[in-house]
C-alpha positions, 0 to 999 in steps of 0.5 A: 561277748562281741561274736553274739552281739555280731550274732544279732546284728546278722540277725538283724539284717537277716529279717531285714533282708527277709522284709525286703523280699516280702516287699518285692513279692507283693509287687505286681511285677516281681523284679526276679534279678533283685529277689535272687539277690536279695535270698542270695545276700539272705543266705549268705548272712544265714551261714555266716549266723551259722558258722558262729553258733559253731564257734560258740559250742 
């Protein structure tokens, strides 16, 4: 199942982005531009995951 493998891969990247967001937020002087970009990437992955899941059902 190639679609399921792709969903797992994207889920892994999504988790890594969440970790990066949390790390950036813990910094005393968090970079707002970096945070915004990380969140944008995370949302894009979430939308792609949801789109692939809808194709499975």
